[in-house]
BALO-410341 format. One record per atom (N, C-alpha, C, CB): residue number from 1; atom name; x, y negated, z negated. Coordinates in nm, 2 decimals. Glycine has a CB too. Layout:
N
> roti_gukol_east_north_up
> NUM_CA_X_Y_Z
...
//
This chain:
94
> roti_gukol_east_north_up
> 1_N_15.20_15.36_-27.18
> 1_CA_15.28_15.24_-27.17
> 1_C_15.22_15.15_-27.30
> 1_CB_15.26_15.17_-27.01
> 2_N_15.28_15.10_-27.37
> 2_CA_15.25_14.99_-27.48
> 2_C_15.13_14.89_-27.42
> 2_CB_15.40_14.88_-27.51
> 3_N_15.02_14.88_-27.47
> 3_CA_14.93_14.77_-27.44
> 3_C_14.90_14.66_-27.56
> 3_CB_14.80_14.83_-27.38
> 4_N_14.85_14.54_-27.54
> 4_CA_14.88_14.44_-27.64
> 4_C_14.71_14.41_-27.64
> 4_CB_15.01_14.30_-27.58
> 5_N_14.68_14.39_-27.79
> 5_CA_14.55_14.34_-27.83
> 5_C_14.54_14.19_-27.77
> 5_CB_14.52_14.35_-27.99
> 6_N_14.41_14.15_-27.80
> 6_CA_14.39_14.00_-27.74
> 6_C_14.45_13.90_-27.86
> 6_CB_14.22_13.97_-27.70
> 7_N_14.43_13.96_-27.97
> 7_CA_14.50_13.88_-28.09
> 7_C_14.68_13.89_-28.05
> 7_CB_14.46_13.98_-28.26
> 8_N_14.71_13.99_-28.04
> 8_CA_14.89_13.97_-28.00
> 8_C_14.90_13.89_-27.88
> 8_CB_14.97_14.12_-27.96
> 9_N_14.81_13.88_-27.80
> 9_CA_14.86_13.81_-27.66
> 9_C_14.83_13.65_-27.72
> 9_CB_14.76_13.86_-27.50
> 10_N_14.75_13.61_-27.82
> 10_CA_14.73_13.49_-27.84
> 10_C_14.87_13.44_-27.94
> 10_CB_14.59_13.49_-27.90
> 11_N_14.91_13.50_-28.03
> 11_CA_14.99_13.49_-28.10
> 11_C_15.14_13.50_-28.03
> 11_CB_14.96_13.59_-28.19
> 12_N_15.15_13.57_-27.95
> 12_CA_15.28_13.58_-27.86
> 12_C_15.28_13.45_-27.77
> 12_CB_15.28_13.71_-27.76
> 13_N_15.19_13.41_-27.72
> 13_CA_15.16_13.30_-27.64
> 13_C_15.21_13.18_-27.73
> 13_CB_15.00_13.29_-27.58
> 14_N_15.16_13.18_-27.85
> 14_CA_15.20_13.04_-27.93
> 14_C_15.35_13.06_-27.97
> 14_CB_15.11_13.02_-28.07
> 15_N_15.41_13.16_-27.97
> 15_CA_15.54_13.22_-28.01
> 15_C_15.64_13.17_-27.89
> 15_CB_15.53_13.39_-28.03
> 16_N_15.61_13.20_-27.78
> 16_CA_15.69_13.20_-27.67
> 16_C_15.68_13.08_-27.59
> 16_CB_15.66_13.31_-27.61
> 17_N_15.58_12.99_-27.63
> 17_CA_15.57_12.87_-27.55
> 17_C_15.62_12.72_-27.63
> 17_CB_15.44_12.87_-27.51
> 18_N_15.71_12.75_-27.73
> 18_CA_15.76_12.67_-27.81
> 18_C_15.86_12.56_-27.72
> 18_CB_15.84_12.75_-27.91
> 19_N_15.87_12.45_-27.75
> 19_CA_15.97_12.38_-27.65
> 19_C_16.13_12.43_-27.70
> 19_CB_15.96_12.19_-27.66
> 20_N_16.16_12.41_-27.56
> 20_CA_16.30_12.46_-27.55
> 20_C_16.31_12.61_-27.52
> 20_CB_16.38_12.43_-27.68
> 21_N_16.22_12.68_-27.52
> 21_CA_16.24_12.83_-27.49
> 21_C_16.19_12.85_-27.32
> 21_CB_16.13_12.94_-27.62
> 22_N_16.28_12.93_-27.26
> 22_CA_16.27_12.94_-27.13
> 22_C_16.13_13.02_-27.09
> 22_CB_16.39_13.00_-27.09
> 23_N_16.09_13.01_-26.98
> 23_CA_15.95_13.05_-26.91
> 23_C_15.95_13.20_-26.94
> 23_CB_15.94_13.00_-26.75
> 24_N_16.07_13.25_-26.95
> 24_CA_16.07_13.41_-26.93
> 24_C_16.07_13.48_-27.08
> 24_CB_16.21_13.47_-26.83
> 25_N_16.07_13.37_-27.17
> 25_CA_16.07_13.42_-27.33
> 25_C_15.96_13.51_-27.35
> 25_CB_16.04_13.29_-27.44
> 26_N_16.01_13.61_-27.43
> 26_CA_15.89_13.71_-27.47
> 26_C_15.93_13.79_-27.62
> 26_CB_15.88_13.84_-27.33
> 27_N_15.86_13.88_-27.64
> 27_CA_15.90_13.97_-27.77
> 27_C_15.98_14.08_-27.72
> 27_CB_15.78_14.03_-27.84
> 28_N_16.10_14.12_-27.81
> 28_CA_16.17_14.24_-27.76
> 28_C_16.16_14.32_-27.87
> 28_CB_16.32_14.21_-27.72
> 29_N_16.13_14.44_-27.82
> 29_CA_16.11_14.57_-27.92
> 29_C_16.22_14.66_-27.90
> 29_CB_15.98_14.65_-27.89
> 30_N_16.30_14.69_-28.00
> 30_CA_16.43_14.78_-27.99
> 30_C_16.42_14.86_-28.10
> 30_CB_16.57_14.69_-27.99
> 31_N_16.50_14.98_-28.09
> 31_CA_16.52_15.06_-28.23
> 31_C_16.59_14.97_-28.31
> 31_CB_16.60_15.19_-28.21
> 32_N_16.54_15.00_-28.45
> 32_CA_16.61_14.94_-28.55
> 32_C_16.75_14.99_-28.60
> 32_CB_16.52_14.93_-28.64
> 33_N_16.86_14.92_-28.62
> 33_CA_16.99_15.00_-28.63
> 33_C_16.98_15.07_-28.76
> 33_CB_17.11_14.90_-28.63
> 34_N_17.01_15.18_-28.81
> 34_CA_17.01_15.27_-28.90
> 34_C_16.88_15.30_-28.95
> 34_CB_17.08_15.23_-29.00
> 35_N_16.77_15.29_-28.88
> 35_CA_16.65_15.33_-28.91
> 35_C_16.60_15.44_-28.84
> 35_CB_16.57_15.24_-28.91
> 36_N_16.56_15.57_-28.87
> 36_CA_16.53_15.68_-28.79
> 36_C_16.40_15.63_-28.69
> 36_CB_16.50_15.82_-28.89
> 37_N_16.30_15.58_-28.75
> 37_CA_16.18_15.56_-28.68
> 37_C_16.16_15.40_-28.66
> 37_CB_16.05_15.64_-28.76
> 38_N_16.25_15.32_-28.72
> 38_CA_16.22_15.18_-28.72
> 38_C_16.23_15.12_-28.59
> 38_CB_16.30_15.10_-28.81
> 39_N_16.15_15.00_-28.57
> 39_CA_16.17_14.90_-28.47
> 39_C_16.19_14.79_-28.51
> 39_CB_16.08_14.89_-28.39
> 40_N_16.29_14.71_-28.43
> 40_CA_16.33_14.56_-28.46
> 40_C_16.23_14.49_-28.35
> 40_CB_16.52_14.53_-28.42
> 41_N_16.17_14.35_-28.40
> 41_CA_16.11_14.30_-28.30
> 41_C_16.18_14.14_-28.30
> 41_CB_15.95_14.31_-28.33
> 42_N_16.19_14.08_-28.19
> 42_CA_16.28_13.96_-28.21
> 42_C_16.24_13.88_-28.08
> 42_CB_16.45_13.99_-28.22
> 43_N_16.26_13.74_-28.07
> 43_CA_16.21_13.70_-27.95
> 43_C_16.33_13.69_-27.86
> 43_CB_16.13_13.56_-27.97
> 44_N_16.31_13.69_-27.74
> 44_CA_16.41_13.71_-27.65
> 44_C_16.38_13.61_-27.53
> 44_CB_16.41_13.85_-27.61
> 45_N_16.51_13.57_-27.45
> 45_CA_16.50_13.47_-27.35
> 45_C_16.45_13.53_-27.22
> 45_CB_16.64_13.39_-27.34
> 46_N_16.43_13.68_-27.21
> 46_CA_16.40_13.75_-27.09
> 46_C_16.46_13.90_-27.11
> 46_CB_16.47_13.67_-26.97
> 47_N_16.41_13.95_-27.04
> 47_CA_16.47_14.11_-27.03
> 47_C_16.61_14.15_-27.01
> 47_CB_16.40_14.18_-26.92
> 48_N_16.64_14.25_-27.10
> 48_CA_16.79_14.32_-27.07
> 48_C_16.76_14.43_-26.96
> 48_CB_16.87_14.40_-27.23
> 49_N_16.88_14.47_-26.89
> 49_CA_16.87_14.58_-26.80
> 49_C_16.81_14.71_-26.86
> 49_CB_17.01_14.60_-26.75
> 50_N_16.74_14.78_-26.78
> 50_CA_16.68_14.88_-26.82
> 50_C_16.53_14.86_-26.91
> 50_CB_16.78_14.93_-26.89
> 51_N_16.48_14.75_-26.97
> 51_CA_16.39_14.71_-27.02
> 51_C_16.27_14.76_-26.97
> 51_CB_16.40_14.62_-27.02
> 52_N_16.15_14.79_-27.01
> 52_CA_16.03_14.83_-26.97
> 52_C_15.96_14.69_-27.01
> 52_CB_15.97_14.98_-27.04
> 53_N_15.90_14.62_-26.91
> 53_CA_15.83_14.50_-26.90
> 53_C_15.70_14.51_-26.92
> 53_CB_15.85_14.45_-26.80
> 54_N_15.61_14.47_-27.03
> 54_CA_15.48_14.47_-27.05
> 54_C_15.45_14.34_-27.05
> 54_CB_15.45_14.53_-27.16
> 55_N_15.36_14.30_-26.94
> 55_CA_15.31_14.15_-26.92
> 55_C_15.15_14.19_-26.93
> 55_CB_15.36_14.07_-26.75
> 56_N_15.09_14.06_-27.02
> 56_CA_14.94_14.07_-27.04
> 56_C_14.90_13.91_-27.05
> 56_CB_14.91_14.15_-27.19
> 57_N_14.80_13.87_-26.97
> 57_CA_14.77_13.72_-26.97
> 57_C_14.86_13.63_-26.99
> 57_CB_14.68_13.69_-27.07
> 58_N_15.01_13.64_-26.90
> 58_CA_15.09_13.57_-26.92
> 58_C_15.21_13.58_-27.01
> 58_CB_15.02_13.50_-26.92
> 59_N_15.19_13.64_-27.11
> 59_CA_15.29_13.69_-27.21
> 59_C_15.38_13.80_-27.19
> 59_CB_15.21_13.73_-27.32
> 60_N_15.51_13.82_-27.22
> 60_CA_15.57_13.93_-27.20
> 60_C_15.63_14.00_-27.32
> 60_CB_15.65_13.90_-27.10
> 61_N_15.63_14.15_-27.35
> 61_CA_15.69_14.19_-27.42
> 61_C_15.80_14.31_-27.34
> 61_CB_15.59_14.23_-27.53
> 62_N_15.93_14.31_-27.39
> 62_CA_16.04_14.36_-27.32
> 62_C_16.06_14.51_-27.44
> 62_CB_16.19_14.22_-27.32
> 63_N_16.07_14.62_-27.38
> 63_CA_16.08_14.71_-27.48
> 63_C_16.20_14.81_-27.41
> 63_CB_15.92_14.79_-27.51
> 64_N_16.30_14.81_-27.49
> 64_CA_16.41_14.88_-27.48
> 64_C_16.40_15.02_-27.44
> 64_CB_16.48_14.87_-27.58
> 65_N_16.46_15.10_-27.34
> 65_CA_16.42_15.22_-27.32
> 65_C_16.43_15.32_-27.42
> 65_CB_16.46_15.27_-27.23
> 66_N_16.51_15.32_-27.52
> 66_CA_16.50_15.42_-27.65
> 66_C_16.37_15.39_-27.73
> 66_CB_16.63_15.41_-27.76
> 67_N_16.32_15.28_-27.73
> 67_CA_16.18_15.24_-27.79
> 67_C_16.06_15.29_-27.69
> 67_CB_16.18_15.07_-27.82
> 68_N_16.05_15.29_-27.58
> 68_CA_15.95_15.29_-27.50
> 68_C_15.86_15.41_-27.51
> 68_CB_15.98_15.26_-27.38
> 69_N_15.94_15.53_-27.52
> 69_CA_15.87_15.66_-27.53
> 69_C_15.80_15.65_-27.66
> 69_CB_15.97_15.78_-27.52
> 70_N_15.83_15.62_-27.79
> 70_CA_15.76_15.60_-27.91
> 70_C_15.64_15.53_-27.89
> 70_CB_15.84_15.53_-28.00
> 71_N_15.64_15.42_-27.78
> 71_CA_15.54_15.31_-27.80
> 71_C_15.42_15.35_-27.70
> 71_CB_15.60_15.17_-27.77
> 72_N_15.44_15.47_-27.62
> 72_CA_15.38_15.49_-27.51
> 72_C_15.22_15.51_-27.51
> 72_CB_15.45_15.61_-27.46
> 73_N_15.19_15.55_-27.65
> 73_CA_15.04_15.56_-27.65
> 73_C_14.99_15.45_-27.77
> 73_CB_14.98_15.73_-27.68
> 74_N_15.06_15.35_-27.79
> 74_CA_15.03_15.26_-27.88
> 74_C_14.97_15.12_-27.83
> 74_CB_15.16_15.24_-27.95
> 75_N_14.90_15.05_-27.93
> 75_CA_14.87_14.88_-27.91
> 75_C_14.94_14.83_-27.99
> 75_CB_14.73_14.83_-27.93
> 76_N_14.98_14.72_-27.96
> 76_CA_15.06_14.60_-28.03
> 76_C_14.96_14.50_-28.07
> 76_CB_15.17_14.53_-27.94
> 77_N_14.92_14.50_-28.24
> 77_CA_14.83_14.39_-28.26
> 77_C_14.89_14.28_-28.37
> 77_CB_14.69_14.45_-28.29
> 78_N_14.84_14.17_-28.39
> 78_CA_14.92_14.07_-28.47
> 78_C_14.83_14.00_-28.55
> 78_CB_15.00_13.96_-28.39
> 79_N_14.88_13.94_-28.64
> 79_CA_14.81_13.87_-28.74
> 79_C_14.88_13.75_-28.80
> 79_CB_14.78_13.97_-28.83
> 80_N_14.79_13.64_-28.81
> 80_CA_14.88_13.55_-28.87
> 80_C_14.81_13.52_-29.02
> 80_CB_14.91_13.42_-28.78
> 81_N_14.92_13.47_-29.11
> 81_CA_14.85_13.47_-29.27
> 81_C_14.82_13.34_-29.28
> 81_CB_14.94_13.53_-29.41
> 82_N_14.78_13.33_-29.40
> 82_CA_14.72_13.19_-29.44
> 82_C_14.84_13.09_-29.44
> 82_CB_14.64_13.18_-29.59
> 83_N_14.95_13.13_-29.48
> 83_CA_15.06_13.04_-29.48
> 83_C_15.16_13.00_-29.35
> 83_CB_15.14_13.11_-29.57
> 84_N_15.09_13.10_-29.23
> 84_CA_15.15_13.08_-29.09
> 84_C_15.22_13.20_-29.05
> 84_CB_15.25_12.97_-29.08
> 85_N_15.26_13.30_-29.15
> 85_CA_15.34_13.42_-29.12
> 85_C_15.29_13.49_-29.03
> 85_CB_15.36_13.49_-29.23
> 86_N_15.36_13.54_-28.94
> 86_CA_15.32_13.64_-28.83
> 86_C_15.35_13.77_-28.86
> 86_CB_15.37_13.60_-28.71
> 87_N_15.28_13.88_-28.86
> 87_CA_15.27_14.01_-28.86
> 87_C_15.24_14.08_-28.75
> 87_CB_15.20_14.04_-28.95
> 88_N_15.32_14.21_-28.72
> 88_CA_15.29_14.27_-28.60
> 88_C_15.26_14.41_-28.64
> 88_CB_15.40_14.26_-28.51
> 89_N_15.15_14.47_-28.59
> 89_CA_15.11_14.63_-28.62
> 89_C_15.11_14.70_-28.51
> 89_CB_14.97_14.66_-28.68
> 90_N_15.13_14.81_-28.49
> 90_CA_15.11_14.92_-28.40
> 90_C_15.00_14.99_-28.43
> 90_CB_15.22_15.01_-28.39
> 91_N_14.91_15.03_-28.33
> 91_CA_14.79_15.11_-28.37
> 91_C_14.79_15.19_-28.25
> 91_CB_14.66_15.02_-28.40
> 92_N_14.73_15.32_-28.29
> 92_CA_14.74_15.42_-28.19
> 92_C_14.62_15.40_-28.09
> 92_CB_14.73_15.55_-28.25
> 93_N_14.62_15.43_-27.98
> 93_CA_14.53_15.42_-27.89
> 93_C_14.44_15.53_-27.87
> 93_CB_14.58_15.38_-27.78
> 94_N_14.29_15.53_-27.85
> 94_CA_14.23_15.65_-27.86
> 94_C_14.27_15.73_-27.72
> 94_CB_14.06_15.63_-27.88
//
C-alpha cells in the first residue's frame, strides 16, 4: 500500500484544509489519460467507489484501483518550491 512521508502529510494538510473544502477532501491519484505509466493527481472532495483510501495523520489520499498496484511499494513525498508551487514525487520503499 502507498505510504506518505511526513513532508507529504504536511503539504496535503495545507492543501486540503482550505476554506470551502469538505472535511473528506484529499488527494486523488488515477491513471493519466493517454499515458502508459503516467499518473494524474488532483484534489477531490472524497473517495469514489472502489478507491483505496490511504489515511495518515488526518490526511487522505484516494487511489483509483487501476493505479493502486503501481503504487503498492511506493512512498509519496512532496516539496514546496520558493514561489509556493507544490510538487509530488514517488519514491521506492526499501
